Structures are given as C-alpha cells and as structure tokens.
PALO-726059 format. One line per 3 residues: number of its first residue (from 1); their letters; for each residue y, x, z of N, C-alpha, C, O. Coordinates in steps of 0.1 Angstrom, whole numbers, plus 5000, padded with zeros to 4 digits. Layout:
BEGIN
NUM	A	Y/X/Z/Y/X/Z/Y/X/Z/Y/X/Z ~ ...
***
This chain:
BEGIN
1	MTS	1779/2558/5207/1774/2569/5215/1778/2582/5209/1779/2583/5197 ~ 1779/2592/5218/1782/2605/5213/1769/2612/5209/1758/2607/5210 ~ 1771/2625/5203/1759/2632/5199/1750/2635/5210/1738/2638/5208
4	SGE	1755/2636/5222/1747/2639/5234/1740/2627/5240/1733/2628/5250 ~ 1743/2615/5234/1737/2603/5239/1745/2596/5250/1741/2586/5255 ~ 1757/2601/5253/1766/2595/5263/1776/2586/5257/1780/2589/5246
7	PPL	1780/2575/5264/1790/2567/5259/1803/2574/5257/1806/2583/5265 ~ 1812/2571/5247/1824/2578/5245/1834/2575/5257/1833/2565/5263 ~ 1842/2585/5260/1851/2584/5271/1860/2571/5270/1863/2565/5280
10	VAL	1864/2568/5258/1873/2557/5256/1866/2544/5261/1873/2535/5267 ~ 1853/2542/5258/1846/2530/5262/1845/2530/5277/1846/2519/5284 ~ 1842/2541/5283/1841/2542/5298/1854/2539/5305/1854/2534/5316
13	ASG	1865/2541/5298/1878/2540/5305/1884/2526/5302/1895/2523/5306 ~ 1877/2517/5296/1882/2504/5292/1887/2497/5304/1881/2495/5314 ~ 1900/2492/5303/1906/2484/5314/1913/2492/5324/1919/2487/5333
16	LTV	1912/2506/5324/1918/2514/5334/1930/2521/5328/1932/2522/5316 ~ 1939/2526/5337/1951/2533/5332/1947/2547/5328/1941/2555/5335 ~ 1950/2550/5315/1946/2563/5309/1959/2571/5306/1968/2565/5301
19	PNF	1960/2583/5310/1972/2591/5307/1975/2592/5292/1965/2592/5284 ~ 1987/2592/5288/1991/2593/5274/1999/2606/5271/2003/2607/5259 ~ 2001/2615/5280/2006/2628/5277/2001/2638/5286/1998/2635/5298
22	FIV	2001/2651/5282/1994/2662/5289/2003/2674/5287/2006/2678/5276 ~ 2006/2680/5299/2012/2694/5299/2000/2703/5300/1993/2703/5310 ~ 1997/2711/5289/1985/2718/5288/1986/2733/5292/1975/2740/5291
25	GHS	1997/2738/5295/1998/2752/5299/2007/2760/5290/2014/2754/5281 ~ 2007/2773/5292/2000/2781/5301/2005/2781/5315/2016/2777/5318 ~ 1997/2787/5325/2002/2789/5338/2013/2800/5339/2014/2808/5329
28	KSG	2021/2800/5349/2031/2810/5351/2041/2810/5339/2047/2820/5336 ~ 2043/2798/5333/2051/2797/5322/2061/2785/5323/2066/2781/5313 ~ 2062/2780/5335/2071/2769/5337/2064/2756/5338/2071/2745/5339
31	TTA	2051/2755/5338/2044/2742/5338/2046/2734/5351/2048/2722/5350 ~ 2046/2741/5362/2048/2734/5375/2062/2729/5376/2064/2718/5380 ~ 2072/2737/5372/2086/2732/5372/2088/2720/5363/2095/2710/5366
34	LYE	2082/2720/5351/2083/2709/5342/2076/2697/5347/2082/2686/5346 ~ 2065/2699/5353/2058/2687/5360/2067/2681/5371/2068/2669/5371 ~ 2073/2689/5379/2081/2684/5390/2093/2677/5385/2098/2667/5391
37	MLR	2099/2682/5374/2111/2676/5368/2108/2663/5361/2115/2653/5363 ~ 2097/2662/5354/2093/2650/5347/2089/2639/5356/2093/2627/5354 ~ 2082/2642/5367/2077/2632/5376/2088/2625/5384/2085/2614/5390
40	RHP	2100/2630/5383/2111/2624/5390/2118/2614/5381/2127/2606/5385 ~ 2114/2613/5368/2120/2603/5359/2114/2589/5361/2102/2588/5362 ~ 2122/2579/5362/2117/2566/5366/2108/2560/5355/2100/2551/5358
43	QIH	2108/2565/5343/2100/2559/5332/2087/2568/5330/2079/2565/5321 ~ 2085/2577/5340/2073/2586/5339/2065/2585/5352/2071/2585/5363 ~ 2052/2584/5351/2043/2585/5362/2034/2597/5361/2027/2598/5351
46	MPD	2035/2606/5371/2025/2617/5371/2020/2618/5385/2027/2616/5395 ~ 2007/2620/5387/2001/2619/5401/2005/2631/5409/2010/2641/5404 ~ 2004/2629/5422/2007/2640/5432/1999/2652/5430/2004/2663/5432
49	QKE	1987/2650/5425/1978/2662/5423/1981/2668/5409/1977/2662/5399 ~ 1987/2680/5409/1988/2687/5397/1975/2695/5395/1968/2698/5405 ~ 1972/2698/5383/1960/2706/5379/1947/2698/5382/1939/2704/5390
52	PWF	1945/2686/5377/1932/2680/5379/1921/2688/5372/1909/2687/5377 ~ 1924/2695/5361/1914/2703/5354/1902/2695/5349/1891/2700/5347 ~ 1904/2682/5347/1892/2673/5344/1886/2677/5330/1874/2676/5329
55	FCT	1894/2680/5320/1889/2681/5307/1884/2695/5303/1877/2697/5293 ~ 1887/2705/5312/1882/2719/5309/1869/2721/5317/1869/2729/5327 ~ 1858/2715/5312/1846/2717/5319/1841/2732/5319/1833/2736/5327
58	DAW	1846/2739/5309/1842/2753/5309/1850/2762/5319/1847/2774/5320 ~ 1858/2755/5327/1865/2763/5338/1863/2756/5352/1869/2759/5362 ~ 1853/2747/5352/1850/2740/5365/1844/2751/5375/1837/2760/5370
61	PRF	1847/2750/5387/1843/2760/5397/1828/2761/5399/1821/2751/5397 ~ 1823/2773/5401/1808/2774/5403/1804/2770/5417/1792/2769/5419 ~ 1814/2768/5426/1811/2763/5439/1824/2758/5445/1834/2761/5440
64	RPR	1822/2749/5455/1834/2744/5462/1841/2754/5471/1835/2758/5481 ~ 1853/2759/5467/1859/2769/5475/1863/2764/5489/1866/2753/5491 ~ 1862/2773/5499/1865/2770/5513/1880/2767/5515/1883/2759/5524
67	MAG	1888/2773/5507/1903/2772/5510/1910/2763/5500/1922/2762/5501 ~ 1903/2756/5492/1910/2747/5482/1901/2736/5478/1889/2737/5479 ~ 1907/2725/5474/1899/2714/5469/1894/2716/5455/1898/2725/5448
70	VGP	1886/2707/5450/1881/2707/5436/1885/2694/5430/1885/2683/5436 ~ 1890/2695/5417/1895/2683/5411/1884/2673/5407/1872/2676/5409 ~ 1888/2661/5403/1878/2651/5400/1869/2655/5388/1873/2661/5378
73	QTL	1856/2652/5390/1846/2656/5379/1839/2644/5374/1829/2645/5366 ~ 1844/2632/5377/1839/2620/5371/1851/2612/5365/1862/2613/5370 ~ 1849/2605/5354/1860/2598/5348/1866/2588/5358/1879/2586/5358
76	ERY	1858/2581/5366/1863/2571/5375/1873/2578/5385/1884/2572/5388 ~ 1869/2589/5391/1878/2596/5400/1890/2601/5393/1901/2601/5399 ~ 1889/2606/5381/1900/2611/5374/1910/2600/5371/1922/2602/5374
79	LAL	1906/2589/5366/1915/2579/5363/1921/2572/5375/1932/2566/5374 ~ 1915/2574/5386/1920/2568/5399/1933/2575/5402/1942/2570/5410 ~ 1935/2588/5397/1948/2595/5400/1960/2587/5394/1971/2589/5399
82	FSG	1958/2579/5384/1969/2572/5377/1970/2557/5381/1978/2550/5374 ~ 1963/2553/5391/1963/2539/5395/1977/2534/5400/1980/2522/5400 ~ 1986/2543/5404/1999/2539/5408/2009/2537/5398/2021/2534/5401
85	AEP	2005/2539/5385/2015/2538/5374/2020/2524/5372/2012/2514/5374 ~ 2032/2522/5369/2038/2509/5367/2037/2505/5352/2037/2514/5344 ~ 2036/2492/5349/2036/2488/5335/2048/2494/5327/2059/2494/5332
88	GQR	2045/2499/5315/2056/2504/5307/2059/2519/5309/2066/2525/5301 ~ 2054/2525/5320/2057/2539/5322/2048/2548/5313/2037/2545/5310 ~ 2054/2560/5310/2046/2570/5304/2038/2576/5315/2043/2579/5326
91	VGE	2025/2579/5312/2016/2584/5322/2011/2597/5318/2005/2598/5307 ~ 2012/2607/5326/2008/2620/5322/2002/2629/5334/2003/2625/5345 ~ 1998/2641/5330/1993/2650/5340/1995/2664/5335/1999/2666/5323
94	ASS	1994/2674/5343/1996/2688/5340/1985/2697/5345/1983/2698/5357 ~ 1978/2703/5336/1967/2712/5339/1969/2725/5331/1967/2724/5319 ~ 1972/2736/5337/1976/2748/5329/1963/2754/5322/1965/2763/5314
97	SYL	1952/2750/5326/1939/2755/5320/1936/2749/5307/1927/2754/5300 ~ 1942/2737/5303/1938/2730/5291/1941/2738/5278/1934/2736/5268 ~ 1951/2747/5279/1954/2755/5267/1944/2766/5265/1939/2769/5254
100	WSA	1940/2772/5277/1930/2782/5277/1916/2777/5273/1908/2784/5267 ~ 1913/2765/5277/1899/2760/5276/1896/2758/5261/1904/2754/5253 ~ 1883/2761/5258/1878/2759/5245/1874/2744/5242/1871/2741/5230
103	VAA	1873/2736/5252/1868/2722/5251/1878/2712/5254/1876/2700/5251 ~ 1889/2715/5261/1898/2705/5266/1904/2696/5255/1906/2684/5257 ~ 1909/2703/5244/1916/2695/5234/1907/2684/5228/1912/2672/5227
106	ERI	1895/2687/5225/1886/2676/5220/1883/2665/5230/1882/2654/5227 ~ 1881/2670/5242/1878/2660/5253/1891/2651/5255/1889/2639/5258 ~ 1902/2656/5255/1915/2648/5256/1915/2638/5245/1918/2626/5247
109	AAL	1913/2643/5233/1914/2634/5221/1903/2623/5221/1906/2612/5217 ~ 1892/2626/5227/1881/2616/5228/1885/2605/5238/1882/2593/5235 ~ 1893/2608/5248/1898/2598/5257/1910/2591/5253/1912/2579/5254
112	QPQ	1920/2599/5247/1933/2593/5243/1937/2599/5230/1944/2609/5230 ~ 1933/2593/5219/1936/2599/5206/1951/2599/5203/1956/2606/5195 ~ 1959/2590/5210/1973/2589/5207/1981/2598/5217/1994/2596/5218
115	ARI	1975/2607/5224/1982/2615/5234/1993/2624/5228/1992/2628/5217 ~ 2003/2626/5237/2013/2636/5233/2010/2649/5241/2006/2648/5253 ~ 2011/2660/5235/2007/2673/5241/2019/2682/5242/2026/2684/5232
118	VAI	2021/2688/5254/2032/2698/5256/2026/2711/5260/2019/2712/5270 ~ 2028/2721/5253/2024/2735/5256/2036/2744/5258/2046/2743/5251 ~ 2034/2754/5267/2045/2763/5270/2039/2777/5268/2029/2780/5275
121	LRE	2045/2786/5260/2040/2799/5258/2050/2809/5263/2062/2807/5262 ~ 2045/2820/5268/2053/2831/5274/2049/2844/5268/2038/2846/5263 ~ 2058/2854/5267/2056/2867/5262/2043/2872/5269/2042/2872/5281
124	PVS	2033/2877/5261/2020/2880/5267/2019/2889/5279/2012/2886/5288 ~ 2026/2900/5278/2025/2910/5289/2030/2905/5302/2024/2907/5313 ~ 2043/2900/5302/2048/2895/5314/2040/2883/5319/2039/2881/5332
127	FLQ	2035/2875/5310/2026/2864/5314/2014/2869/5321/2010/2863/5332 ~ 2007/2879/5316/1994/2883/5322/1997/2890/5335/1989/2889/5345 ~ 2008/2897/5336/2011/2904/5349/2013/2893/5360/2008/2894/5371
130	SLH	2021/2883/5356/2024/2872/5366/2011/2864/5369/2009/2860/5381 ~ 2003/2862/5359/1990/2855/5361/1981/2863/5370/1975/2857/5379 ~ 1980/2876/5369/1972/2884/5377/1976/2882/5392/1967/2881/5401
133	LQL	1989/2883/5395/1994/2881/5408/1990/2867/5414/1986/2866/5425 ~ 1990/2857/5405/1987/2844/5409/1972/2843/5412/1968/2836/5422 ~ 1964/2849/5404/1949/2848/5407/1945/2856/5419/1936/2852/5426
136	VQD	1953/2866/5422/1950/2873/5435/1954/2864/5447/1947/2863/5456 ~ 1966/2858/5445/1970/2848/5456/1961/2837/5458/1959/2832/5469 ~ 1954/2832/5447/1945/2821/5448/1931/2825/5451/1922/2817/5452
139	HIE	1929/2838/5454/1916/2844/5458/1905/2842/5447/1893/2841/5450 ~ 1910/2842/5435/1900/2842/5423/1899/2857/5419/1888/2861/5415 ~ 1909/2865/5420/1909/2879/5417/1911/2887/5429/1919/2884/5438
142	WEK	1902/2897/5431/1903/2906/5443/1907/2920/5440/1909/2928/5449 ~ 1909/2923/5427/1915/2936/5424/1930/2935/5422/1935/2929/5413 ~ 1937/2941/5432/1951/2939/5433/1959/2948/5423/1971/2945/5420
145	DFR	1953/2958/5417/1959/2967/5407/1957/2961/5394/1946/2958/5389 ~ 1969/2958/5387/1968/2951/5374/1961/2958/5364/1952/2953/5357 ~ 1963/2971/5362/1956/2979/5352/1941/2979/5355/1934/2978/5345
148	KAI	1937/2981/5367/1923/2981/5370/1917/2967/5367/1905/2966/5362 ~ 1924/2957/5370/1919/2943/5368/1916/2941/5353/1906/2935/5349 ~ 1926/2945/5345/1924/2944/5330/1912/2952/5325/1905/2948/5317
151	SLE	1911/2964/5331/1900/2973/5326/1886/2968/5330/1876/2972/5324 ~ 1885/2959/5340/1872/2954/5344/1867/2943/5335/1855/2939/5337 ~ 1875/2939/5326/1871/2927/5318/1857/2929/5311/1849/2920/5311
154	PQR	1855/2941/5304/1842/2942/5297/1830/2941/5307/1820/2935/5303 ~ 1831/2947/5319/1820/2946/5329/1819/2932/5333/1807/2927/5335 ~ 1830/2925/5335/1829/2911/5340/1823/2902/5330/1817/2891/5333
157	RQG	1824/2905/5317/1818/2897/5307/1802/2898/5308/1795/2889/5304 ~ 1798/2908/5314/1783/2910/5317/1779/2906/5331/1768/2908/5335 ~ 1788/2899/5338/1785/2894/5351/1786/2905/5362/1782/2902/5373
160	KRV	1792/2916/5359/1794/2927/5369/1808/2927/5374/1817/2923/5368 ~ 1809/2933/5386/1822/2935/5393/1830/2922/5394/1843/2922/5394 ~ 1823/2911/5395/1830/2898/5397/1831/2895/5412/1821/2897/5419
163	PRR	1843/2892/5417/1844/2889/5431/1834/2879/5436/1833/2868/5430 ~ 1827/2882/5447/1816/2873/5451/1821/2859/5455/1815/2849/5452 ~ 1833/2858/5460/1839/2845/5465/1848/2839/5454/1855/2830/5458
166	SHR	1849/2845/5442/1857/2839/5432/1850/2827/5426/1840/2828/5420 ~ 1856/2815/5428/1850/2803/5424/1852/2800/5409/1846/2791/5404 ~ 1861/2807/5403/1863/2805/5388/1864/2818/5381/1875/2822/5377
169	PQL	1853/2826/5381/1854/2839/5375/1857/2839/5360/1861/2849/5354 ~ 1856/2827/5353/1859/2826/5339/1874/2830/5337/1877/2835/5326 ~ 1882/2827/5347/1896/2830/5345/1900/2844/5346/1912/2848/5344
172	LMY	1891/2853/5349/1893/2867/5350/1892/2874/5336/1894/2887/5335 ~ 1890/2867/5325/1889/2873/5312/1903/2872/5306/1907/2864/5298 ~ 1912/2882/5310/1926/2881/5308/1929/2881/5293/1938/2873/5289
175	SEY	1923/2888/5285/1926/2889/5270/1924/2876/5264/1931/2873/5253 ~ 1916/2867/5269/1913/2854/5263/1925/2845/5264/1926/2835/5256 ~ 1934/2847/5273/1946/2839/5274/1955/2840/5263/1963/2831/5260
178	VHY	1955/2852/5256/1965/2855/5246/1961/2852/5232/1966/2859/5223 ~ 1951/2844/5230/1948/2839/5217/1956/2826/5214/1951/2815/5212 ~ 1969/2828/5214/1978/2817/5213/1976/2808/5200/1975/2796/5201
181	VEQ	1975/2814/5189/1973/2807/5177/1960/2799/5177/1960/2787/5173 ~ 1949/2805/5181/1936/2799/5182/1937/2787/5191/1932/2776/5188 ~ 1944/2788/5202/1945/2778/5212/1953/2766/5207/1949/2754/5208
184	LRR	1964/2769/5200/1972/2758/5194/1965/2751/5183/1966/2738/5182 ~ 1957/2758/5175/1950/2752/5164/1939/2742/5169/1936/2732/5162 ~ 1934/2744/5181/1924/2735/5187/1931/2721/5188/1925/2711/5187
187	YYK	1944/2721/5192/1951/2708/5194/1956/2702/5181/1955/2690/5179 ~ 1960/2711/5171/1964/2706/5158/1952/2700/5150/1954/2693/5141 ~ 1940/2705/5154/1928/2700/5147/1925/2685/5151/1920/2678/5143
190	VFT	1929/2681/5163/1925/2668/5168/1937/2659/5170/1936/2647/5172 ~ 1949/2664/5169/1962/2656/5170/1971/2659/5158/1970/2670/5152 ~ 1979/2650/5154/1989/2652/5144/2000/2662/5149/2002/2663/5161
193	PEQ	2007/2669/5139/2018/2677/5144/2029/2670/5152/2035/2675/5161 ~ 2031/2657/5149/2040/2649/5156/2036/2646/5171/2045/2643/5179 ~ 2024/2649/5174/2019/2646/5188/2019/2659/5196/2016/2658/5208
196	VLV	2023/2670/5190/2022/2683/5198/2036/2689/5198/2043/2691/5188 ~ 2041/2693/5210/2053/2700/5212/2051/2713/5219/2045/2714/5229 ~ 2054/2724/5212/2052/2738/5217/2066/2743/5221/2075/2745/5213
199	LIY	2067/2747/5234/2079/2752/5240/2077/2767/5242/2066/2772/5244 ~ 2088/2774/5242/2088/2788/5245/2094/2790/5259/2105/2785/5262 ~ 2088/2798/5268/2092/2799/5282/2107/2804/5283/2114/2800/5291
202	DDF	2111/2813/5273/2124/2819/5274/2135/2807/5273/2145/2807/5280 ~ 2132/2797/5264/2141/2786/5262/2141/2778/5275/2152/2773/5279 ~ 2129/2775/5280/2128/2767/5292/2136/2773/5304/2142/2766/5312
205	KSE	2136/2787/5305/2142/2794/5315/2157/2795/5313/2165/2793/5323 ~ 2162/2797/5301/2176/2799/5299/2184/2787/5296/2196/2786/5299 ~ 2177/2777/5290/2183/2764/5287/2175/2753/5292/2169/2744/5285
208	NEA	2173/2753/5305/2164/2744/5312/2166/2730/5310/2157/2722/5306 ~ 2178/2725/5312/2181/2711/5311/2179/2706/5296/2174/2696/5294 ~ 2184/2714/5287/2183/2710/5273/2168/2710/5269/2165/2701/5261
211	TVR	2160/2719/5273/2146/2719/5270/2139/2707/5276/2131/2701/5269 ~ 2142/2703/5288/2136/2692/5294/2140/2679/5287/2132/2670/5285 ~ 2152/2678/5282/2157/2666/5275/2149/2666/5261/2147/2655/5256
214	TVL	2146/2677/5256/2138/2677/5243/2124/2671/5246/2119/2663/5238 ~ 2119/2674/5258/2106/2669/5262/2107/2653/5264/2098/2646/5260 ~ 2118/2649/5270/2120/2635/5273/2120/2627/5259/2115/2616/5258
217	RFL	2127/2633/5250/2128/2626/5237/2114/2626/5230/2111/2616/5224 ~ 2107/2637/5231/2094/2637/5226/2085/2627/5232/2076/2621/5225 ~ 2086/2624/5245/2079/2614/5252/2084/2600/5250/2078/2590/5254
220	EVD	2095/2599/5243/2102/2586/5240/2106/2578/5252/2103/2566/5253 ~ 2112/2586/5262/2118/2579/5273/2133/2583/5273/2137/2591/5265 ~ 2140/2577/5283/2155/2579/5283/2158/2594/5286/2155/2599/5297
223	DTH	2164/2600/5276/2167/2614/5277/2181/2617/5283/2186/2628/5285 ~ 2188/2605/5287/2201/2607/5293/2200/2607/5308/2210/2608/5315 ~ 2188/2604/5313/2186/2604/5328/2189/2617/5334/2187/2628/5328
226	QVE	2195/2618/5346/2199/2630/5353/2187/2639/5354/2176/2635/5358 ~ 2189/2652/5350/2178/2662/5351/2182/2672/5361/2193/2678/5360 ~ 2174/2674/5371/2176/2684/5382/2168/2696/5379/2155/2696/5379
229	SMQ	2175/2708/5376/2168/2720/5374/2160/2725/5386/2165/2723/5397 ~ 2148/2730/5384/2140/2734/5396/2134/2747/5393/2130/2751/5381 ~ 2131/2755/5403/2123/2767/5403/2113/2766/5413/2115/2766/5425
232	VNP	2100/2765/5409/2089/2764/5418/2078/2774/5415/2078/2780/5404 ~ 2069/2776/5424/2058/2785/5422/2062/2799/5418/2057/2804/5408 ~ 2071/2805/5425/2076/2819/5421/2064/2829/5422/2055/2827/5430
235	TVR	2065/2839/5414/2055/2850/5414/2057/2859/5426/2068/2863/5429 ~ 2047/2861/5434/2047/2869/5446/2035/2878/5446/2026/2876/5439 ~ 2036/2889/5454/2025/2898/5456/2019/2896/5469/2025/2894/5479
238	TRS	2005/2896/5469/1998/2894/5482/1995/2908/5487/1987/2915/5481 ~ 2000/2910/5499/1998/2924/5505/1983/2925/5510/1977/2936/5507 ~ 1978/2915/5517/1965/2916/5522/1957/2903/5520/1961/2893/5525
241	LQL	1947/2904/5512/1938/2892/5509/1932/2887/5521/1930/2875/5523 ~ 1927/2896/5530/1920/2892/5542/1930/2885/5552/1926/2874/5557 ~ 1942/2890/5553/1952/2883/5562/1956/2870/5556/1958/2860/5563
244	DEM	1958/2870/5543/1961/2857/5536/1951/2847/5539/1954/2835/5541 ~ 1938/2850/5537/1927/2841/5540/1927/2836/5554/1924/2824/5557 ~ 1930/2845/5563/1930/2842/5578/1941/2832/5581/1939/2822/5588
247	VHA	1953/2835/5576/1964/2826/5579/1962/2812/5573/1965/2802/5579 ~ 1956/2812/5560/1953/2799/5554/1942/2791/5562/1943/2779/5564 ~ 1932/2798/5567/1922/2792/5575/1927/2786/5588/1923/2775/5592
250	ITV	1937/2793/5594/1942/2789/5606/1951/2776/5604/1950/2767/5612 ~ 1959/2776/5593/1968/2765/5591/1962/2753/5586/1965/2742/5590 ~ 1952/2754/5576/1946/2742/5570/1931/2742/5571/1925/2732/5568
253	GRG	1925/2753/5575/1910/2753/5575/1904/2745/5586/1910/2740/5595 ~ 1890/2744/5585/1883/2737/5595/1871/2744/5601/1862/2739/5607 ~ 1871/2757/5598/1860/2766/5603/1862/2769/5618/1872/2765/5624
256	PLS	1853/2777/5624/1853/2781/5638/1866/2789/5641/1872/2788/5652 ~ 1870/2798/5632/1881/2807/5634/1894/2798/5635/1902/2800/5644 ~ 1895/2788/5626/1906/2779/5627/1907/2772/5640/1918/2771/5646
259	RVV	1896/2766/5644/1896/2758/5657/1899/2767/5669/1907/2762/5677 ~ 1894/2779/5670/1896/2787/5681/1911/2791/5682/1917/2790/5693 ~ 1916/2796/5671/1930/2801/5671/1940/2789/5673/1949/2790/5681
262	KAG	1937/2778/5666/1946/2766/5668/1946/2762/5683/1957/2759/5688 ~ 1934/2762/5689/1933/2757/5703/1941/2766/5712/1948/2762/5721 ~ 1941/2779/5710/1948/2789/5718/1963/2788/5716/1971/2789/5725
265	VKV	1967/2786/5703/1981/2786/5700/1987/2773/5706/1999/2773/5710 ~ 1980/2762/5706/1985/2749/5710/1989/2750/5725/1999/2743/5729 ~ 1982/2758/5733/1984/2759/5747/1998/2764/5750/2005/2760/5760
268	FTP	2003/2773/5742/2015/2781/5745/2027/2777/5736/2038/2781/5740 ~ 2025/2770/5725/2037/2768/5717/2037/2753/5712/2027/2747/5710 ~ 2049/2748/5711/2051/2734/5705/2047/2734/5691/2047/2744/5684
271	RTL	2044/2722/5685/2039/2721/5672/2049/2726/5661/2045/2734/5652 ~ 2062/2723/5662/2072/2728/5652/2073/2743/5652/2073/2749/5642 ~ 2072/2749/5664/2073/2763/5665/2061/2770/5659/2062/2780/5653
274	RHD	2049/2763/5662/2037/2769/5656/2037/2769/5641/2034/2779/5634 ~ 2042/2758/5635/2043/2757/5620/2052/2767/5615/2049/2774/5605 ~ 2064/2768/5621/2074/2778/5616/2069/2792/5617/2071/2800/5608
277	ALR	2062/2795/5628/2057/2809/5630/2047/2813/5620/2047/2824/5614 ~ 2038/2803/5617/2027/2806/5607/2033/2808/5593/2029/2816/5585 ~ 2043/2799/5590/2050/2800/5577/2057/2813/5575/2056/2819/5565
280	LTL	2064/2818/5586/2070/2831/5585/2060/2842/5584/2063/2852/5577 ~ 2049/2841/5591/2039/2851/5590/2034/2853/5575/2033/2864/5570 ~ 2032/2841/5569/2027/2841/5555/2038/2847/5546/2035/2855/5537
283	GRV	2051/2844/5549/2061/2848/5540/2065/2863/5542/2068/2870/5532 ~ 2064/2868/5554/2069/2881/5557/2058/2892/5557/2060/2903/5554 ~ 2046/2888/5562/2035/2897/5564/2025/2897/5552/2021/2908/5547
286	VRA	2021/2885/5548/2011/2884/5538/2017/2885/5524/2011/2892/5515 ~ 2028/2879/5521/2034/2879/5508/2046/2889/5507/2053/2892/5517 ~ 2049/2893/5495/2060/2902/5493/2065/2901/5478/2058/2895/5470
289	APK	2077/2906/5475/2081/2906/5461/2072/2915/5453/2067/2925/5458 ~ 2070/2911/5440/2062/2920/5432/2067/2934/5430/2079/2936/5430 ~ 2058/2944/5429/2062/2957/5427/2067/2959/5412/2064/2951/5404
292	APD	2075/2969/5410/2079/2972/5396/2067/2975/5388/2058/2982/5392 ~ 2067/2970/5375/2055/2972/5367/2054/2986/5362/2063/2994/5362 ~ 2041/2990/5359/2039/3003/5353/2043/3002/5338/2035/2997/5330
295	ERF	2054/3008/5335/2060/3006/5322/2051/3012/5311/2050/3007/5300 ~ 2044/3023/5314/2035/3029/5304/2024/3019/5301/2020/3018/5289 ~ 2018/3013/5311/2007/3004/5309/2013/2991/5302/2006/2986/5293
298	MLE	2025/2987/5305/2031/2975/5299/2032/2978/5284/2029/2969/5275 ~ 2036/2990/5280/2037/2993/5266/2024/2993/5259/2022/2989/5247 ~ 2013/2998/5266/2000/2998/5260/1996/2984/5257/1990/2981/5247
301	LRH	1999/2975/5266/1995/2961/5264/2003/2955/5253/1998/2946/5245 ~ 2016/2958/5252/2024/2953/5241/2018/2958/5227/2019/2950/5218 ~ 2014/2970/5226/2007/2975/5214/1995/2966/5211/1992/2962/5200
304	RFK	1988/2963/5222/1975/2956/5220/1977/2941/5215/1970/2936/5208 ~ 1988/2935/5220/1991/2921/5217/2001/2919/5206/2004/2907/5203 ~ 2006/2929/5200/2016/2927/5189/2011/2919/5178/2018/2910/5173
307	GEV	1999/2921/5174/1993/2913/5163/1993/2898/5166/1996/2890/5157 ~ 1990/2895/5178/1990/2881/5182/2004/2875/5182/2006/2864/5178 ~ 2014/2883/5186/2028/2878/5186/2033/2876/5171/2040/2867/5168
310	QAL	2029/2885/5162/2032/2884/5148/2026/2871/5142/2032/2864/5135 ~ 2013/2869/5146/2006/2857/5141/2013/2844/5146/2014/2834/5139 ~ 2016/2844/5158/2023/2832/5164/2037/2830/5158/2040/2819/5156
313	SEF	2044/2841/5155/2057/2839/5148/2055/2832/5135/2063/2823/5132 ~ 2045/2836/5127/2043/2830/5114/2038/2815/5116/2042/2806/5109 ~ 2030/2813/5126/2024/2800/5129/2035/2790/5133/2035/2778/5128
316	MDR	2045/2794/5141/2055/2786/5146/2068/2787/5137/2077/2779/5139 ~ 2068/2796/5127/2080/2798/5119/2092/2801/5128/2103/2795/5126 ~ 2090/2810/5137/2101/2815/5146/2098/2830/5149/2087/2834/5151
319	DLV	2109/2837/5149/2108/2852/5151/2106/2855/5166/2116/2859/5173 ~ 2094/2854/5170/2091/2857/5184/2089/2873/5186/2090/2878/5197 ~ 2087/2880/5175/2086/2894/5175/2099/2900/5180/2099/2908/5189
322	RLW	2110/2895/5175/2123/2899/5179/2127/2894/5193/2132/2901/5202 ~ 2124/2881/5195/2128/2875/5208/2121/2882/5220/2127/2884/5230 ~ 2108/2885/5218/2101/2892/5229/2101/2907/5228/2094/2913/5236
325	GYE	2109/2912/5219/2111/2927/5219/2100/2935/5214/2098/2946/5218 ~ 2093/2930/5204/2081/2937/5199/2084/2944/5186/2076/2951/5180 ~ 2097/2943/5181/2100/2949/5168/2099/2964/5169/2097/2971/5158
328	DVK	2101/2970/5181/2101/2985/5182/2088/2990/5187/2086/3002/5190 ~ 2078/2981/5189/2065/2985/5193/2057/2989/5181/2053/2981/5173 ~ 2054/3002/5180/2048/3007/5168/2033/3010/5170/2026/3014/5162
***
C-alpha cells in the first residue's frame, strides 16, 4: 500500500499492457512530430490519442471543456489505450505536460520503474512565444498579446484575471515552464541516467533523421528502419477566438448552434464542399501566420532566463548559452 492507503499502480496494472517509454515534453518543441515518426515504426506501438495527460494530476482540467475531450483519469481507461500493442513491441505515449508537471515523474516511476524517458528542450523565449500562441488556439489563454499574457502571471497566481472558460488555468503560469534543470532532476531522481534521453530542439529541427535514429537506438529498436521527416502542429496565430470557437462548434460540436447551422448548410451544399469550405474558413479567416515578435520584449525575457540557460548548460555539459545566442545577453 502507498502512504495514502491506495494500492500501488504496479499492482493495479498486473496482467495489462503497460507503456515502457514516455515522450515527456516540452510542447511546441517537436514532441508531436517525434510521436508521429516513432509510431510508424513496426517495433513501436503508440496509441492514436496523443497527450493522455494521465500522470500529471496537477494539470487535470477543472471541468470538461465543450470543444475538446478529457484524457483518461482511471488506470483501467489509461491502459486500455495500449491494448492494441503486439507482443515484443516497445509501447509508449507522448504527453507534453509530463515535464512541466511536479508529480508526473514519480507517478510514471511508480507504474513503470524500467521506463525510458525522452525530453525535448527548446530555447526559452521562442518556446514561450510559440506556447502562448498554442494556448490561445486551444482556448486556454484569452489574452492574445504575448507581453500582456506574461505580465498577468502574478495576478493569475492569486486566481485573478483567469479566463472563465479556461479548463487548465495552471498552464498559464508561463515562467514555470522554464525551470528546465528542476524538471530534469525530477526524472533523474527516480530513473537512472541510462533511462533518460534529453534532446535539444535545434538538433531535432536541423538533423531530424539523425536525431530520430538516436531515439530509436535509445529505445533499443531497429534504427535502420526508414525514417520519414515530418512537420506537424505548426505555430499559428488565432485572429478571432470567438470565430474560432464558432467554426469548431459547427464542424464538431453538438450544441444548438452547431445543429442549426449544419442543418441549413446541408440543404444547399454537398458534404465534401461543406467540409472544404469550413476548412478554408478556419485556415484563411480564423488562423494566420504569427506576427513578428516584439524584439525589445524578447530581449527582456532573454535577460530573465539567461541564468536558467547557464544552469542547463552546466547540467547537460553542453554550451547552450552559445547555441541559443545568450552569450551577448548582459
């Protein structure tokens, strides 16, 4: 029994397929692309559902969002994701929140002490800017101005200025994402160094195939299998949150607005044309290429995070200060 009086996860999972590797994050750092590339390998099984978020109970949603599903919150439902694995396959999942979470590392180790862990780290400022755009797109963040969103963090820690319909307000604490060394130490505390592989986003982006083959060797599967480079989940800017929500409700929702609009559209247009028209609306009207960053604010953030970059360089024994251009940040 655990200290809380509950049976350990390992005992509850007896006889079921348990994942043995985890892509733990960060988001907007190539995790989705790596997931898509690995799951195409015949010796690897990863479920269709990316981001189960099962082990990060500190990031579970405060309510079920209208526009998205919620991951499994019982061990039985979580392990059901891996029921399609074949004997002998490496079984894994990818949840970008596991690196951010303060509890995920210990919970993973409790279920699978022999797990292999893959983390991807990105230069802090470009990471946070891209993350902010993603949170806006996911309707977790409603402040579209990056500088203003960062400035709201102190108030949000006190429960103020939190978007009413944000189902995961914990994710709006932007500075907490950039505690890279602290996050990695949580994994090295419960896993051996041989079980943890830390990748740098720059390598994954510039030497994609070679980096993926490094992961395959780490997972002890055939690293000579054909690797198809992929770019998925690109960073975009949401022009209108209200229009984005309306288009999503019409295309996949089940509310009264969705039923009324769908009924009207069906009368006048064939199914394929309806789908294409809504997709184009989303692409051309709701979404757009990101605006050029505010360089002055970017420099302010680089000053703020230089200490973390220096600490990570020492921790990984790699000059990330130079790689990420922080040597001239005074």
